[in-house]
C-alpha positions in Angstrom: 0.4 -27.9 14.3 2.0 -24.4 14.8 0.3 -22.0 16.9 -1.5 -19.5 14.7 -0.4 -17.0 16.2 2.9 -17.8 15.3 1.8 -18.4 11.2 -1.5 -15.9 11.4 -2.3 -16.9 7.8 -4.5 -19.4 6.5 -4.3 -20.2 3.0 -7.7 -22.6 1.6 -8.7 -23.7 -1.5 -11.7 -22.3 -3.0 -14.1 -23.8 -5.2 -16.7 -22.1 -7.2 -19.8 -24.0 -6.5 -19.0 -24.6 -2.5 -17.0 -21.5 -1.2 -14.0 -22.4 0.9 -13.1 -26.1 1.9 -12.9 -26.2 5.5 -9.1 -27.3 6.2 -6.6 -25.2 5.6 -3.7 -26.3 2.9 -1.2 -24.2 4.7 -0.6 -21.7 7.9 1.6 -19.1 6.8 3.8 -16.2 9.0 2.9 -13.5 6.7 1.2 -12.6 3.4 4.3 -12.7 1.2 4.9 -16.4 2.2 0.7 -17.0 1.8 0.7 -15.7 -1.3 3.5 -17.7 -2.6 2.2 -20.9 -1.0 -1.2 -20.4 -3.4 1.1 -20.0 -6.2 2.6 -23.4 -5.3 -0.2 -25.2 -4.9 -1.9 -23.9 -8.4 1.3 -24.8 -9.7 1.3 -28.0 -7.9 -3.1 -28.6 -8.4 -3.9 -26.6 -10.3 -6.4 -24.9 -8.5 -6.8 -21.0 -9.7 -8.9 -19.3 -6.8 -7.7 -19.5 -2.7 -9.1 -18.0 0.0 -6.1 -16.1 2.5 -7.5 -15.9 6.1 -5.7 -13.1 8.8 -6.4 -14.8 12.5 -5.1 -11.1 14.4 -6.8 -9.1 12.3 -10.4 -10.8 11.5 -9.9 -10.2 7.5 -9.9 -12.2 4.3 -8.5 -12.4 0.9 -9.9 -14.2 -2.0 -6.7 -14.6 -4.8 -9.3 -15.4 -7.7 -7.4 -16.4 -11.4 -6.9 -13.1 -12.1 -5.1 -11.8 -8.6 -2.8 -15.3 -9.0 -1.7 -14.5 -12.2 -0.8 -10.6 -11.8 1.2 -11.5 -8.8 2.8 -14.1 -10.5 3.5 -11.3 -13.0 4.8 -9.2 -10.6 7.0 -11.7 -8.9 8.5 -12.6 -12.7 9.1 -9.1 -13.7 9.6 -6.2 -10.7 10.5 -8.8 -7.5 10.9 -5.6 -5.5 7.2 -4.1 -5.8 6.4 -7.9 -5.2 7.9 -8.0 -1.9 6.8 -4.1 -2.1 2.7 -4.7 -2.6 3.0 -7.3 -0.1 4.9 -6.5 2.1 2.3 -3.1 2.7 -0.7 -5.2 2.9 0.8 -7.5 4.9 1.2 -4.3 7.6 -2.8 -3.0 6.7 -5.0 -3.0 4.2 -8.0 -5.2 2.8 -9.5 -6.8 -0.5 -9.8 -3.6 -2.5 -7.1 -2.7 -1.7 -4.4 -5.7 -2.5 -6.6 -5.7 -5.8 -6.0 -1.9 -6.3 -1.8 -2.2 -5.5 -1.9 -5.2 -8.2 -4.2 -3.3 -11.3 -1.4 -0.3 -10.3 1.7 -3.2 -10.7 0.3 -6.0 -13.1 -2.1 -4.6 -15.8 -2.9 -8.0 -17.3 
């Protein structure tokens, strides 16, 4: 398995009754790729909630159904803004920033 220093974002399925599962479903080098992994897993498995943990900055993003759909909407309708939002969050930001940037960009 690749080093967590390279693939710093661990993506977990989040279950409503149990929280996040023990083992990550993937590890990605950027938040953009981690969110893409969540979208891909959603399309494949139908799971609607994920946790993305950043190993170096000790932060986590909970991507529930609402945020997942907002990401998918933004990706389909304004790809440059989608990349801008996720790259900005990759550099700095937290759950609240993630939610507010998506709310401004993808009204659901």
